[in-house]
VOKE-350321 format. One line per 3 residues: number of its first residue (from 1); for each residue x, y, z of N, C-alpha, C. Coordinates in steps of 0.05 Angstrom, whole numbers. Last residue first. Layout:
<atoms>
NUM) X:Y:Z:X:Y:Z:X:Y:Z  ...
</atoms>
This chain:
<atoms>
290) -278:602:-249:-258:624:-250:-233:616:-265  -338:584:-277:-312:574:-269:-292:597:-271  -407:589:-256:-383:601:-269:-358:588:-259
287) -446:528:-262:-438:551:-247:-413:563:-261  -457:482:-290:-480:495:-277:-472:520:-262  -422:480:-353:-423:477:-324:-446:492:-312
284) -456:453:-412:-441:475:-398:-442:470:-368  -447:387:-438:-463:407:-423:-446:429:-411  -434:366:-499:-419:372:-474:-434:394:-460
281) -476:319:-530:-468:347:-526:-455:351:-499  -447:254:-544:-468:271:-532:-458:299:-528  -435:204:-588:-425:230:-580:-448:248:-570
278) -439:135:-567:-449:158:-581:-435:183:-571  -437:66:-566:-422:90:-562:-433:112:-579  -493:30:-538:-477:38:-561:-462:64:-555
275) -525:19:-494:-506:-1:-503:-489:6:-526  -554:65:-485:-568:41:-492:-550:20:-505  -495:96:-494:-524:103:-493:-539:78:-503
272) -433:114:-470:-451:92:-477:-479:100:-473  -400:171:-499:-412:157:-477:-429:133:-488  -358:224:-511:-366:198:-521:-376:181:-497
269) -377:293:-513:-363:271:-501:-374:245:-511  -371:356:-547:-384:331:-542:-365:312:-526  -341:400:-558:-370:404:-555:-385:378:-550
266) -278:430:-546:-295:406:-547:-324:414:-543  -245:474:-541:-260:470:-566:-277:446:-567  -223:487:-494:-204:476:-514:-219:469:-540
263) -267:503:-465:-247:524:-472:-228:513:-494  -289:452:-457:-303:472:-474:-284:494:-483  -251:432:-421:-254:420:-447:-269:438:-466
260) -262:465:-377:-235:466:-390:-236:453:-418  -313:448:-363:-309:476:-371:-282:479:-386  -303:395:-350:-320:401:-373:-316:429:-382
257) -274:404:-303:-261:392:-326:-277:397:-352  -313:423:-268:-290:440:-274:-276:430:-300  -348:379:-266:-357:405:-276:-334:423:-284
254) -315:336:-245:-327:335:-272:-334:363:-282  -294:331:-194:-278:345:-214:-291:347:-242  -331:274:-178:-311:293:-169:-295:305:-193
251) -373:240:-178:-374:262:-198:-352:282:-193  -362:202:-139:-370:193:-166:-369:215:-187  -348:206:-87:-331:220:-107:-338:212:-135
248) -377:176:-52:-383:205:-53:-366:220:-73  -356:123:-59:-381:131:-71:-386:161:-73  -288:117:-78:-307:122:-56:-333:132:-69
245) -259:114:-122:-257:91:-105:-275:94:-81  -265:138:-190:-271:140:-161:-268:113:-147  -254:159:-240:-236:139:-229:-240:137:-199
242) -285:196:-268:-274:204:-241:-255:184:-229  -283:216:-336:-286:196:-316:-273:204:-290  -306:235:-398:-297:246:-372:-304:226:-350
239) -280:218:-461:-300:213:-440:-290:222:-414  -268:240:-528:-261:238:-500:-285:231:-483  -241:229:-594:-264:231:-575:-255:227:-546
236) -198:267:-631:-199:244:-613:-223:247:-594  -183:305:-669:-211:295:-668:-213:269:-652  -135:329:-665:-135:303:-677:-163:290:-678
233) -148:375:-637:-136:378:-664:-137:351:-679  -162:353:-587:-183:365:-604:-173:367:-633  -112:338:-567:-133:318:-571:-154:328:-591
230) -89:388:-564:-77:368:-582:-97:346:-587  -120:412:-525:-122:422:-553:-109:403:-573  -106:382:-480:-133:381:-490:-135:391:-519
227) -56:386:-455:-58:369:-479:-86:369:-492  -59:415:-408:-46:428:-431:-49:412:-457  -79:379:-372:-97:399:-383:-85:412:-408
224) -56:312:-383:-52:339:-372:-70:359:-386  -106:258:-388:-81:272:-394:-80:301:-382  -113:271:-322:-96:254:-340:-113:248:-365
221) -110:332:-285:-124:311:-298:-104:295:-314  -103:369:-224:-91:354:-246:-112:336:-259  -111:396:-177:-118:410:-202:-105:396:-226
218) -107:366:-131:-82:375:-144:-86:392:-169  -158:355:-110:-135:357:-92:-111:371:-105  -192:355:-156:-199:371:-132:-175:375:-114
215) -165:320:-193:-170:348:-199:-175:364:-173  -153:266:-192:-136:284:-176:-142:314:-180  -192:243:-226:-188:233:-199:-173:253:-181
212) -208:251:-278:-209:274:-259:-203:266:-231  -187:236:-341:-189:225:-314:-186:247:-294  -213:230:-399:-203:252:-383:-208:244:-355
209) -198:176:-443:-212:186:-419:-197:211:-409  -203:171:-512:-186:177:-489:-202:187:-466  -222:120:-558:-230:142:-541:-210:146:-518
206) -194:104:-623:-200:98:-595:-209:124:-581  -177:100:-677:-205:107:-671:-213:102:-642  -126:92:-694:-141:68:-686:-170:74:-679
203) -110:145:-703:-110:126:-725:-128:101:-719  -111:165:-651:-129:176:-671:-132:157:-695  -69:135:-630:-97:132:-619:-117:142:-639
200) -27:155:-659:-34:127:-662:-62:122:-652  -26:208:-641:-30:203:-670:-39:174:-674  -15:200:-587:-40:211:-595:-46:206:-624
197) 38:181:-592:17:164:-581:-10:174:-589  63:227:-611:62:203:-628:41:183:-619  57:258:-565:42:265:-589:41:243:-609
194) 92:229:-531:64:233:-524:47:240:-548  142:233:-556:128:207:-555:99:209:-547  147:292:-551:148:278:-576:135:250:-575
191) 144:306:-495:124:315:-514:124:298:-540  189:282:-470:162:276:-461:142:282:-483  233:300:-498:231:271:-493:205:263:-480
188) 225:355:-498:220:340:-523:218:311:-518  191:379:-439:216:370:-453:208:354:-478  149:391:-409:151:406:-434:176:398:-450
185) 153:363:-363:132:355:-381:133:370:-408  209:340:-335:200:364:-349:178:356:-369  249:317:-280:225:314:-297:217:340:-310
182) 288:318:-243:296:320:-271:273:318:-290  265:311:-192:278:337:-199:286:340:-228  199:285:-190:228:279:-194:242:305:-203
179) 147:296:-191:161:301:-165:191:296:-168  128:281:-240:131:310:-235:145:316:-209  123:225:-235:146:236:-250:150:266:-243
176) 74:216:-212:99:213:-195:123:226:-209  45:236:-257:35:239:-229:59:238:-210  65:223:-307:72:249:-296:63:253:-267
173) 43:174:-319:71:174:-310:78:201:-299  -6:180:-342:-5:179:-313:23:179:-302  -27:192:-392:0:202:-385:4:201:-355
170) -78:166:-394:-58:162:-416:-30:171:-409  -123:138:-364:-103:157:-354:-77:156:-370  -140:90:-415:-142:101:-388:-118:117:-380
167) -174:89:-473:-147:91:-463:-148:104:-436  -228:45:-488:-220:71:-476:-191:69:-467  -235:-5:-511:-249:18:-522:-238:44:-513
164) -193:-62:-533:-206:-45:-513:-218:-20:-527  -160:-89:-568:-178:-105:-550:-193:-88:-530  -91:-71:-580:-120:-67:-581:-135:-84:-561
161) -37:-69:-594:-49:-95:-588:-79:-93:-588  -28:-14:-601:-26:-32:-624:-39:-59:-619  -34:4:-549:-53:13:-569:-52:-6:-594
158) 11:-22:-526:-16:-27:-516:-37:-20:-537  53:3:-553:48:-26:-557:20:-34:-548  48:54:-533:45:50:-561:38:20:-567
155) 59:44:-479:33:54:-486:27:50:-516  113:29:-481:93:9:-473:65:18:-481  133:79:-497:137:55:-514:116:33:-507
152) 120:108:-452:106:114:-477:110:92:-497  154:84:-414:125:85:-409:110:90:-436  203:95:-436:194:67:-435:164:66:-431
149) 205:150:-427:206:140:-455:196:111:-456  206:149:-371:184:161:-385:182:151:-414  255:123:-360:230:111:-352:206:122:-367
146) 290:161:-383:290:134:-394:264:120:-385  279:207:-351:275:208:-380:272:179:-391  297:192:-302:268:195:-305:261:196:-335
143) 349:152:-287:340:170:-308:310:170:-310  373:116:-252:367:143:-242:356:162:-263  374:68:-280:399:82:-274:395:111:-266
140) 328:41:-281:332:60:-303:357:78:-298  326:9:-237:322:-4:-263:326:15:-287  337:40:-191:346:12:-193:346:1:-221
137) 314:91:-199:342:88:-191:353:60:-197  261:81:-212:278:97:-230:307:92:-224  245:51:-167:245:39:-193:262:54:-213
134) 249:90:-127:266:66:-126:268:52:-153  208:123:-145:236:133:-146:256:109:-144  164:90:-134:169:99:-161:199:108:-164
131) 167:86:-79:169:62:-95:176:69:-124  159:141:-67:183:127:-57:188:102:-74  109:153:-86:132:164:-99:157:150:-91
128) 65:95:-90:78:116:-75:101:127:-92  38:80:-155:37:77:-126:50:101:-112  43:80:-209:19:91:-198:16:88:-168
125) 84:52:-232:84:81:-237:61:95:-222  126:1:-212:98:12:-209:99:42:-213  162:-45:-246:163:-18:-235:135:-7:-235
122) 167:-115:-232:153:-92:-242:162:-66:-230  183:-161:-209:196:-154:-234:183:-130:-247  150:-172:-167:178:-164:-161:193:-155:-186
119) 105:-191:-194:104:-164:-182:132:-154:-176  122:-222:-257:117:-224:-228:118:-196:-216  130:-247:-313:112:-226:-304:104:-231:-275
116) 201:-268:-311:173:-270:-319:156:-247:-307  231:-211:-344:212:-233:-343:219:-252:-321  240:-142:-324:250:-168:-332:227:-188:-331
113) 210:-99:-318:238:-94:-325:253:-119:-331  144:-81:-335:163:-102:-328:191:-94:-336  106:-31:-306:123:-37:-329:143:-58:-321
110) 38:-17:-286:64:-30:-281:79:-33:-308  -4:10:-305:3:16:-277:31:4:-271  -38:30:-361:-12:21:-352:-8:30:-323
107) -101:7:-388:-84:26:-374:-57:13:-368  -162:4:-421:-135:-7:-419:-117:14:-408  -230:-14:-411:-209:7:-409:-182:-7:-408
104) -285:-39:-445:-259:-45:-433:-242:-20:-433  -355:-57:-440:-333:-41:-450:-308:-48:-434  -389:-98:-424:-400:-77:-442:-378:-60:-453
101) -370:-167:-423:-366:-139:-415:-379:-121:-435  -366:-226:-413:-390:-211:-423:-390:-182:-414  -302:-249:-438:-319:-240:-415:-343:-224:-426
98) -270:-257:-482:-293:-275:-478:-311:-268:-454  -229:-221:-478:-247:-218:-500:-273:-234:-496  -200:-242:-435:-214:-216:-432:-235:-212:-454
95) -181:-291:-457:-195:-290:-431:-212:-264:-428  -153:-276:-504:-180:-289:-506:-195:-289:-480  -124:-210:-499:-123:-239:-493:-151:-251:-495
92) -125:-156:-506:-133:-172:-529:-132:-202:-523  -105:-131:-461:-134:-132:-464:-143:-150:-487  -48:-172:-441:-62:-147:-448:-91:-152:-454
89) 9:-203:-446:-12:-199:-426:-24:-172:-430  46:-204:-486:35:-230:-478:14:-227:-456  65:-154:-492:50:-165:-515:38:-192:-509
86) 50:-131:-425:68:-137:-446:51:-147:-470  12:-105:-393:39:-112:-382:59:-117:-404  -43:-67:-385:-24:-75:-405:2:-80:-391
83) -100:-83:-346:-72:-74:-347:-58:-84:-372  -164:-61:-354:-146:-83:-359:-117:-72:-362  -221:-50:-321:-196:-36:-328:-174:-57:-329
80) -285:-66:-346:-261:-75:-333:-238:-57:-341  -357:-62:-339:-332:-58:-352:-309:-70:-336  -424:-58:-346:-403:-75:-335:-378:-72:-352
77) -468:-4:-331:-452:-19:-350:-430:-34:-335  -534:21:-326:-510:11:-312:-495:-7:-331  -575:76:-330:-561:56:-346:-536:47:-331
74) -629:85:-284:-602:92:-293:-591:69:-310  -682:71:-275:-672:96:-263:-645:105:-276  -700:22:-291:-717:44:-298:-707:71:-287
71) -660:-12:-272:-664:-9:-301:-681:15:-308  -642:-29:-223:-644:0:-227:-650:6:-257  -643:-86:-225:-656:-72:-203:-661:-42:-210
68) -611:-98:-270:-639:-104:-270:-654:-88:-249  -561:-78:-254:-572:-70:-280:-603:-74:-280  -552:-108:-208:-558:-80:-206:-570:-68:-232
65) -541:-158:-232:-564:-155:-213:-572:-126:-211  -494:-146:-260:-518:-154:-275:-543:-151:-257  -461:-138:-217:-467:-116:-234:-491:-122:-251
62) -461:-191:-195:-470:-168:-179:-477:-144:-197  -440:-223:-236:-467:-228:-227:-478:-204:-211  -388:-203:-241:-406:-201:-263:-435:-204:-254
59) -369:-216:-189:-369:-189:-199:-389:-185:-221  -372:-272:-190:-389:-257:-171:-391:-228:-179  -335:-285:-232:-364:-292:-234:-382:-276:-215
56) -285:-262:-210:-298:-252:-234:-328:-260:-236  -257:-285:-169:-277:-265:-162:-294:-256:-186  -219:-316:-194:-241:-330:-179:-263:-311:-170
53) -183:-280:-214:-202:-293:-233:-225:-307:-218  -182:-223:-171:-172:-249:-179:-192:-261:-199  -170:-152:-179:-188:-175:-176:-172:-200:-181
50) -118:-111:-150:-131:-124:-172:-150:-147:-162  -91:-87:-107:-107:-70:-125:-127:-87:-141  -59:-121:-80:-83:-112:-65:-101:-95:-83
47) -43:-173:-128:-37:-148:-114:-62:-141:-98  -17:-232:-157:-37:-220:-141:-26:-194:-128  -1:-242:-227:7:-242:-199:-15:-227:-183
44) -25:-235:-275:-10:-260:-272:0:-263:-243  -88:-204:-256:-61:-203:-266:-48:-231:-264  -155:-181:-266:-136:-201:-256:-109:-198:-270
41) -168:-109:-269:-169:-137:-280:-150:-155:-265  -205:-67:-228:-179:-74:-238:-178:-104:-246  -272:-51:-251:-253:-62:-231:-227:-68:-244
38) -311:-11:-269:-287:-20:-284:-266:-30:-264  -379:6:-281:-359:-5:-263:-336:-16:-279  -414:64:-302:-400:39:-308:-380:32:-287
35) -476:96:-311:-454:91:-293:-441:64:-300  -517:150:-335:-504:124:-339:-480:121:-319  -541:195:-314:-555:181:-335:-544:153:-338
32) -543:223:-249:-529:208:-269:-548:194:-288  -554:260:-206:-566:262:-233:-551:248:-255  -535:246:-157:-520:267:-172:-529:268:-201
29) -564:204:-138:-566:230:-123:-553:253:-138  -544:165:-171:-572:174:-175:-576:201:-161  -493:159:-149:-496:168:-177:-524:178:-182
26) -505:139:-99:-493:166:-101:-496:177:-129  -525:89:-116:-542:108:-100:-531:136:-101  -480:67:-140:-504:73:-156:-522:92:-141
23) -447:60:-96:-438:78:-118:-462:86:-135  -475:21:-69:-473:48:-57:-463:68:-77  -470:-23:-102:-496:-10:-100:-494:17:-87
20) -416:-40:-95:-425:-28:-120:-451:-13:-117  -387:-21:-32:-402:-40:-48:-413:-26:-73  -322:11:-25:-350:6:-18:-363:-13:-38
17) -272:25:-43:-277:25:-14:-306:20:-6  -231:-11:-91:-251:8:-84:-259:4:-54  -196:-50:-109:-187:-32:-88:-206:-10:-81
14) -243:-97:-124:-214:-92:-127:-206:-74:-104  -293:-103:-104:-282:-126:-119:-253:-122:-126  -311:-56:-82:-297:-75:-65:-286:-100:-79
11) -296:-13:-140:-312:-21:-116:-297:-43:-101  -284:40:-184:-274:16:-171:-290:12:-145  -293:67:-250:-297:67:-221:-289:40:-210
8) -308:98:-306:-284:88:-293:-288:90:-263  -351:123:-329:-346:96:-338:-320:85:-326  -405:165:-316:-378:158:-308:-373:129:-315
5) -447:223:-328:-439:195:-332:-411:190:-321  -504:267:-317:-476:259:-316:-472:230:-323  -544:317:-343:-543:288:-336:-514:279:-339
2) -572:377:-324:-547:364:-333:-548:335:-324  -637:398:-345:-620:386:-325:-595:373:-337
</atoms>
């Protein structure tokens, strides 16, 4: 039997659409061995995406309760997806280090164009294309290249700061970027900083998630499917995560992505097993992939 896992998911404590226990029930119905919750971390400003610090005790208590209730059926882990905003706000802060988390994902959703760290001073790379395009025009003089290069500069700083286990949706800038008429994922100004980022991740010994959230709808993963061989060449471990916000999507896109990883030469994924990161064999898909 193929046993699945997922370490990137969101529930009602942030912008997820259901209670944590419903995600666990769907995970059990899909033969999951392990399941991790990674609500969006508190920020210096409030958004509809993110938890607040006042919600953190209840979030921790609820996931701990589920760990006990389902201990004989599935491994449940308490995580957090922590935004990198700047060298002054990232996963390495004492606040995040002192939380009783099993693991931490670090991601970039916002890039500050000026201080202080307020939502009005951010360019959001993960919202609507209209908002993204406004950010390109207003703060990068219409240059998608300049925004992309800034995204990778921020990503390099995020990795240097550390304090986390998994790099989340590493090239998510191409989600909206690809809709811009001047964007080119094969351009040197995209590829060069992206590969430099992979080199740094390999040096730091971090895990990269293969984020399948948009696979079913768009046949996209983050990082881009074309980058899998670059990850393999650098021996960077990967974990396959659905980044789900709805319980019925806990395993969305996993089988197809696993097949693509095998084509790229991967034979294992990095997963938490009894609280320790281990490399587990990459199961073949249960059906042919065209």
